[in-house]
Short mmCIF file of the C-alpha atoms (twelve columns), coordinates in Angstrom:
data_MODEL
# 
_entry.id   MODEL 
# 
loop_
_atom_site.group_PDB 
_atom_site.id 
_atom_site.type_symbol 
_atom_site.label_atom_id 
_atom_site.label_alt_id 
_atom_site.label_comp_id 
_atom_site.label_asym_id 
_atom_site.label_seq_id 
_atom_site.Cartn_x 
_atom_site.Cartn_y 
_atom_site.Cartn_z 
_atom_site.pdbx_PDB_model_num 
ATOM 1   C CA . UNK A 1   4.857   -5.716  15.391 1 
ATOM 2   C CA . UNK A 2   8.582   -6.251  15.570 1 
ATOM 3   C CA . UNK A 3   10.882  -7.387  12.805 1 
ATOM 4   C CA . UNK A 4   10.434  -11.016 13.725 1 
ATOM 5   C CA . UNK A 5   6.651   -10.790 13.503 1 
ATOM 6   C CA . UNK A 6   5.950   -10.779 17.253 1 
ATOM 7   C CA . UNK A 7   2.920   -8.738  18.388 1 
ATOM 8   C CA . UNK A 8   3.588   -5.224  19.575 1 
ATOM 9   C CA . UNK A 9   2.804   -4.464  23.189 1 
ATOM 10  C CA . UNK A 10  -0.667  -2.933  23.727 1 
ATOM 11  C CA . UNK A 11  -1.018  0.829   23.755 1 
ATOM 12  C CA . UNK A 12  -0.980  2.196   27.328 1 
ATOM 13  C CA . UNK A 13  -4.621  3.348   27.240 1 
ATOM 14  C CA . UNK A 14  -6.136  0.432   25.321 1 
ATOM 15  C CA . UNK A 15  -7.793  -0.923  28.458 1 
ATOM 16  C CA . UNK A 16  -9.359  2.426   29.241 1 
ATOM 17  C CA . UNK A 17  -10.354 2.805   25.600 1 
ATOM 18  C CA . UNK A 18  -12.015 -0.603  25.454 1 
ATOM 19  C CA . UNK A 19  -14.003 0.116   28.609 1 
ATOM 20  C CA . UNK A 20  -15.069 3.517   27.299 1 
ATOM 21  C CA . UNK A 21  -16.206 2.029   23.997 1 
ATOM 22  C CA . UNK A 22  -18.256 -0.632  25.785 1 
ATOM 23  C CA . UNK A 23  -20.009 2.024   27.876 1 
ATOM 24  C CA . UNK A 24  -20.519 4.216   24.818 1 
ATOM 25  C CA . UNK A 25  -22.215 1.336   23.036 1 
ATOM 26  C CA . UNK A 26  -24.713 1.318   25.910 1 
ATOM 27  C CA . UNK A 27  -25.480 4.965   25.277 1 
ATOM 28  C CA . UNK A 28  -23.008 6.682   27.605 1 
ATOM 29  C CA . UNK A 29  -22.157 9.936   25.821 1 
ATOM 30  C CA . UNK A 30  -19.436 10.818  28.325 1 
ATOM 31  C CA . UNK A 31  -17.713 7.506   27.600 1 
ATOM 32  C CA . UNK A 32  -17.866 8.228   23.865 1 
ATOM 33  C CA . UNK A 33  -16.146 11.550  24.531 1 
ATOM 34  C CA . UNK A 34  -13.412 9.678   26.422 1 
ATOM 35  C CA . UNK A 35  -12.925 7.301   23.486 1 
ATOM 36  C CA . UNK A 36  -12.786 10.277  21.129 1 
ATOM 37  C CA . UNK A 37  -10.125 12.040  23.191 1 
ATOM 38  C CA . UNK A 38  -7.972  8.903   23.281 1 
ATOM 39  C CA . UNK A 39  -8.209  8.091   19.562 1 
ATOM 40  C CA . UNK A 40  -8.520  11.476  17.861 1 
ATOM 41  C CA . UNK A 41  -4.892  12.765  18.104 1 
ATOM 42  C CA . UNK A 42  -3.419  9.690   16.389 1 
ATOM 43  C CA . UNK A 43  -6.289  9.444   13.919 1 
ATOM 44  C CA . UNK A 44  -5.841  13.096  12.984 1 
ATOM 45  C CA . UNK A 45  -2.098  12.591  12.598 1 
ATOM 46  C CA . UNK A 46  -2.718  9.684   10.234 1 
ATOM 47  C CA . UNK A 47  -5.210  11.696  8.190  1 
ATOM 48  C CA . UNK A 48  -2.794  14.612  7.939  1 
ATOM 49  C CA . UNK A 49  -0.456  12.220  6.172  1 
ATOM 50  C CA . UNK A 50  -3.190  11.461  3.623  1 
ATOM 51  C CA . UNK A 51  -5.205  14.614  3.026  1 
ATOM 52  C CA . UNK A 52  -3.065  17.363  4.538  1 
ATOM 53  C CA . UNK A 53  -4.889  20.433  5.783  1 
ATOM 54  C CA . UNK A 54  -8.274  18.817  5.152  1 
ATOM 55  C CA . UNK A 55  -7.611  16.259  7.892  1 
ATOM 56  C CA . UNK A 56  -9.944  17.808  10.443 1 
ATOM 57  C CA . UNK A 57  -12.853 17.892  7.988  1 
ATOM 58  C CA . UNK A 58  -12.271 14.256  7.019  1 
ATOM 59  C CA . UNK A 59  -11.922 13.268  10.672 1 
ATOM 60  C CA . UNK A 60  -15.294 14.895  11.395 1 
ATOM 61  C CA . UNK A 61  -16.887 12.842  8.630  1 
ATOM 62  C CA . UNK A 62  -15.244 9.718   9.988  1 
ATOM 63  C CA . UNK A 63  -16.477 10.337  13.533 1 
ATOM 64  C CA . UNK A 64  -20.024 10.808  12.293 1 
ATOM 65  C CA . UNK A 65  -19.811 7.344   10.745 1 
ATOM 66  C CA . UNK A 66  -18.118 5.925   13.832 1 
ATOM 67  C CA . UNK A 67  -20.890 7.257   16.056 1 
ATOM 68  C CA . UNK A 68  -23.571 5.965   13.704 1 
ATOM 69  C CA . UNK A 69  -22.150 2.452   13.505 1 
ATOM 70  C CA . UNK A 70  -20.714 2.177   17.011 1 
ATOM 71  C CA . UNK A 71  -23.157 -0.509  18.157 1 
ATOM 72  C CA . UNK A 72  -21.974 -2.741  15.310 1 
ATOM 73  C CA . UNK A 73  -18.358 -2.692  16.506 1 
ATOM 74  C CA . UNK A 74  -17.085 -5.800  18.270 1 
ATOM 75  C CA . UNK A 75  -13.681 -5.868  19.872 1 
ATOM 76  C CA . UNK A 76  -11.341 -4.332  22.429 1 
ATOM 77  C CA . UNK A 77  -9.478  -1.045  22.597 1 
ATOM 78  C CA . UNK A 78  -6.831  -2.089  20.082 1 
ATOM 79  C CA . UNK A 79  -9.548  -3.320  17.740 1 
ATOM 80  C CA . UNK A 80  -11.343 0.008   18.031 1 
ATOM 81  C CA . UNK A 81  -8.199  1.831   16.922 1 
ATOM 82  C CA . UNK A 82  -8.035  -0.319  13.815 1 
ATOM 83  C CA . UNK A 83  -11.754 0.005   13.120 1 
ATOM 84  C CA . UNK A 84  -11.669 3.791   13.359 1 
ATOM 85  C CA . UNK A 85  -8.535  3.961   11.196 1 
ATOM 86  C CA . UNK A 86  -10.278 1.900   8.515  1 
ATOM 87  C CA . UNK A 87  -13.280 4.229   8.506  1 
ATOM 88  C CA . UNK A 88  -11.040 7.286   8.447  1 
ATOM 89  C CA . UNK A 89  -9.020  5.916   5.549  1 
ATOM 90  C CA . UNK A 90  -12.167 5.227   3.511  1 
ATOM 91  C CA . UNK A 91  -13.369 8.778   4.106  1 
ATOM 92  C CA . UNK A 92  -9.931  10.115  3.172  1 
ATOM 93  C CA . UNK A 93  -9.878  8.167   -0.083 1 
ATOM 94  C CA . UNK A 94  -13.390 9.386   -0.890 1 
ATOM 95  C CA . UNK A 95  -12.224 12.917  -0.227 1 
ATOM 96  C CA . UNK A 96  -9.214  12.495  -2.502 1 
ATOM 97  C CA . UNK A 97  -11.353 11.027  -5.268 1 
ATOM 98  C CA . UNK A 98  -13.659 14.040  -5.051 1 
ATOM 99  C CA . UNK A 99  -10.667 16.342  -5.330 1 
ATOM 100 C CA . UNK A 100 -8.934  14.071  -7.855 1 
ATOM 101 C CA . UNK A 101 -5.560  14.659  -6.265 1 
ATOM 102 C CA . UNK A 102 -2.883  12.495  -4.789 1 
ATOM 103 C CA . UNK A 103 -2.508  12.246  -1.012 1 
ATOM 104 C CA . UNK A 104 -0.927  15.373  0.435  1 
ATOM 105 C CA . UNK A 105 0.722   15.395  3.830  1 
ATOM 106 C CA . UNK A 106 0.668   18.229  6.342  1 
ATOM 107 C CA . UNK A 107 2.536   18.791  9.611  1 
ATOM 108 C CA . UNK A 108 1.759   16.154  12.218 1 
ATOM 109 C CA . UNK A 109 0.638   17.266  15.642 1 
ATOM 110 C CA . UNK A 110 3.281   16.751  18.319 1 
ATOM 111 C CA . UNK A 111 0.994   14.599  20.491 1 
ATOM 112 C CA . UNK A 112 0.427   12.269  17.555 1 
ATOM 113 C CA . UNK A 113 4.172   11.663  17.337 1 
ATOM 114 C CA . UNK A 114 4.663   10.646  20.970 1 
ATOM 115 C CA . UNK A 115 5.456   6.944   20.865 1 
ATOM 116 C CA . UNK A 116 4.072   4.730   23.663 1 
ATOM 117 C CA . UNK A 117 6.456   2.073   24.904 1 
ATOM 118 C CA . UNK A 118 9.571   0.643   23.280 1 
ATOM 119 C CA . UNK A 119 9.377   -0.486  19.678 1 
ATOM 120 C CA . UNK A 120 11.865  -2.291  17.473 1 
ATOM 121 C CA . UNK A 121 15.226  -0.850  16.423 1 
ATOM 122 C CA . UNK A 122 13.990  1.165   13.458 1 
ATOM 123 C CA . UNK A 123 10.935  2.431   15.323 1 
ATOM 124 C CA . UNK A 124 13.259  3.808   17.984 1 
ATOM 125 C CA . UNK A 125 14.909  5.979   15.356 1 
ATOM 126 C CA . UNK A 126 11.789  8.128   15.308 1 
ATOM 127 C CA . UNK A 127 11.834  8.838   19.036 1 
ATOM 128 C CA . UNK A 128 14.472  11.565  18.689 1 
ATOM 129 C CA . UNK A 129 12.758  13.402  15.840 1 
ATOM 130 C CA . UNK A 130 11.239  16.847  16.091 1 
ATOM 131 C CA . UNK A 131 7.841   17.312  14.452 1 
ATOM 132 C CA . UNK A 132 9.332   19.167  11.487 1 
ATOM 133 C CA . UNK A 133 12.071  16.583  10.966 1 
ATOM 134 C CA . UNK A 134 9.602   13.711  11.256 1 
ATOM 135 C CA . UNK A 135 7.388   15.349  8.641  1 
ATOM 136 C CA . UNK A 136 10.289  15.874  6.277  1 
ATOM 137 C CA . UNK A 137 11.466  12.279  6.533  1 
ATOM 138 C CA . UNK A 138 8.042   10.642  6.304  1 
ATOM 139 C CA . UNK A 139 7.346   12.751  3.213  1 
ATOM 140 C CA . UNK A 140 10.439  11.256  1.592  1 
ATOM 141 C CA . UNK A 141 9.030   7.729   1.745  1 
ATOM 142 C CA . UNK A 142 7.135   5.946   -1.038 1 
ATOM 143 C CA . UNK A 143 3.377   5.964   -0.477 1 
ATOM 144 C CA . UNK A 144 3.071   2.362   0.768  1 
ATOM 145 C CA . UNK A 145 5.947   2.791   3.216  1 
ATOM 146 C CA . UNK A 146 4.730   6.146   4.501  1 
ATOM 147 C CA . UNK A 147 1.229   4.874   5.210  1 
ATOM 148 C CA . UNK A 148 2.515   1.695   6.859  1 
ATOM 149 C CA . UNK A 149 4.783   3.737   9.117  1 
ATOM 150 C CA . UNK A 150 1.956   6.138   10.000 1 
ATOM 151 C CA . UNK A 151 -0.357  3.271   10.921 1 
ATOM 152 C CA . UNK A 152 2.293   1.574   13.044 1 
ATOM 153 C CA . UNK A 153 3.934   4.540   14.715 1 
ATOM 154 C CA . UNK A 154 1.228   7.217   14.803 1 
ATOM 155 C CA . UNK A 155 -1.966  5.145   15.085 1 
ATOM 156 C CA . UNK A 156 -0.193  2.378   17.011 1 
ATOM 157 C CA . UNK A 157 -1.489  -0.656  15.097 1 
ATOM 158 C CA . UNK A 158 0.292   -3.988  14.845 1 
ATOM 159 C CA . UNK A 159 1.002   -5.656  11.498 1 
ATOM 160 C CA . UNK A 160 -2.260  -7.599  11.067 1 
ATOM 161 C CA . UNK A 161 -4.386  -4.625  12.124 1 
ATOM 162 C CA . UNK A 162 -2.557  -2.271  9.753  1 
ATOM 163 C CA . UNK A 163 -2.970  -4.845  6.981  1 
ATOM 164 C CA . UNK A 164 -6.724  -4.921  7.543  1 
ATOM 165 C CA . UNK A 165 -6.884  -1.139  7.310  1 
ATOM 166 C CA . UNK A 166 -4.926  -1.136  4.047  1 
ATOM 167 C CA . UNK A 167 -6.567  -4.221  2.582  1 
ATOM 168 C CA . UNK A 168 -3.206  -5.918  2.101  1 
ATOM 169 C CA . UNK A 169 -1.454  -8.996  3.385  1 
ATOM 170 C CA . UNK A 170 0.247   -8.583  6.773  1 
ATOM 171 C CA . UNK A 171 3.588   -9.585  5.285  1 
ATOM 172 C CA . UNK A 172 3.387   -6.861  2.647  1 
ATOM 173 C CA . UNK A 173 2.540   -4.212  5.221  1 
ATOM 174 C CA . UNK A 174 5.212   -5.452  7.601  1 
ATOM 175 C CA . UNK A 175 7.781   -5.294  4.800  1 
ATOM 176 C CA . UNK A 176 6.691   -1.786  3.783  1 
ATOM 177 C CA . UNK A 177 6.905   -0.566  7.378  1 
ATOM 178 C CA . UNK A 178 10.288  -2.225  7.879  1 
ATOM 179 C CA . UNK A 179 11.677  -0.675  4.698  1 
ATOM 180 C CA . UNK A 180 10.258  2.720   5.560  1 
ATOM 181 C CA . UNK A 181 11.687  2.675   9.068  1 
ATOM 182 C CA . UNK A 182 15.000  1.391   7.764  1 
ATOM 183 C CA . UNK A 183 15.074  4.237   5.259  1 
ATOM 184 C CA . UNK A 184 14.319  6.746   8.011  1 
ATOM 185 C CA . UNK A 185 17.033  5.282   10.229 1 
ATOM 186 C CA . UNK A 186 19.547  5.591   7.396  1 
ATOM 187 C CA . UNK A 187 18.629  9.210   6.802  1 
ATOM 188 C CA . UNK A 188 18.905  9.928   10.507 1 
ATOM 189 C CA . UNK A 189 22.340  8.354   10.364 1 
ATOM 190 C CA . UNK A 190 23.387  10.896  7.795  1 
ATOM 191 C CA . UNK A 191 23.348  8.735   4.657  1 
ATOM 192 C CA . UNK A 192 22.817  10.676  1.471  1 
ATOM 193 C CA . UNK A 193 19.151  10.251  0.365  1 
ATOM 194 C CA . UNK A 194 20.213  9.590   -3.236 1 
ATOM 195 C CA . UNK A 195 22.591  6.861   -2.117 1 
ATOM 196 C CA . UNK A 196 19.948  5.375   0.181  1 
ATOM 197 C CA . UNK A 197 17.365  5.510   -2.603 1 
ATOM 198 C CA . UNK A 198 19.644  3.570   -4.921 1 
ATOM 199 C CA . UNK A 199 19.380  0.588   -2.605 1 
ATOM 200 C CA . UNK A 200 15.672  0.915   -1.921 1 
ATOM 201 C CA . UNK A 201 14.016  1.517   -5.255 1 
ATOM 202 C CA . UNK A 202 15.027  5.157   -5.680 1 
ATOM 203 C CA . UNK A 203 13.531  8.324   -4.216 1 
ATOM 204 C CA . UNK A 204 9.889   9.104   -4.930 1 
ATOM 205 C CA . UNK A 205 7.722   12.111  -4.406 1 
ATOM 206 C CA . UNK A 206 5.170   11.905  -1.560 1 
ATOM 207 C CA . UNK A 207 2.087   9.983   -2.602 1 
ATOM 208 C CA . UNK A 208 3.764   8.394   -5.605 1 
ATOM 209 C CA . UNK A 209 2.865   4.691   -5.927 1 
ATOM 210 C CA . UNK A 210 5.666   2.207   -5.428 1 
# 
C-alpha cells in the first residue's frame, strides 16, 4: 500500500497462486507443490527476520498446519499469502516463547529480496540493496517497523493484510512501515544513524519493542 493508502498492485504470480490453491483444495498434490514454491521463499525470508537460523524448522511446522487446514481457507492468491504469513507468525511466536528469547534475524535469501513491480518512494530505496546491506539496515529498525517492512516488502502484503497478520490496525502498520522505509531511505542517503534516530525515537537493538 502506498503512502496515500492506495492498494498495492497484485504480486505477479497471485493469479497462478490462487489457481494452484484452488486445485490443491480439491486434492491436487502437484498444485500444492506449486503453491509452496511460490510462497515459500518470501515466507522463509519473513521467518528469518523473526527466528533467525531456525526459520526453516518453523516454516516446516507452518506448512504442516497449512496443509492440514487448507480446505478451510477461502480467498485468492493474495489472501493465501496473508493466511500463510499469519500461520507462520504464530508458529514463530510459539517457537520464541519456547526458547524464551527475543526475535533474532538471520541473513535473508536473495530471492526473498527481489521486489515485484514498482512500489512507493521509500520502498524503491530497497531495490538497490545487496542482501548483506538489506540485512544490516532492517536489523537497525525497531521491532514494529522491521516486521511491517518485512511483511510489505518481502512477503508482499498490502496494509490491511499485514495488519491482519500482526493483529493491529491498518493505520498503525502503515505508519510503522512508512517510518521504517523512511529510516532506511535516510540511511541509504548517508545520514548518520544517530542523527536519524534522534528524529525517529532513537536507535534500538533488533527485536526491542518500540
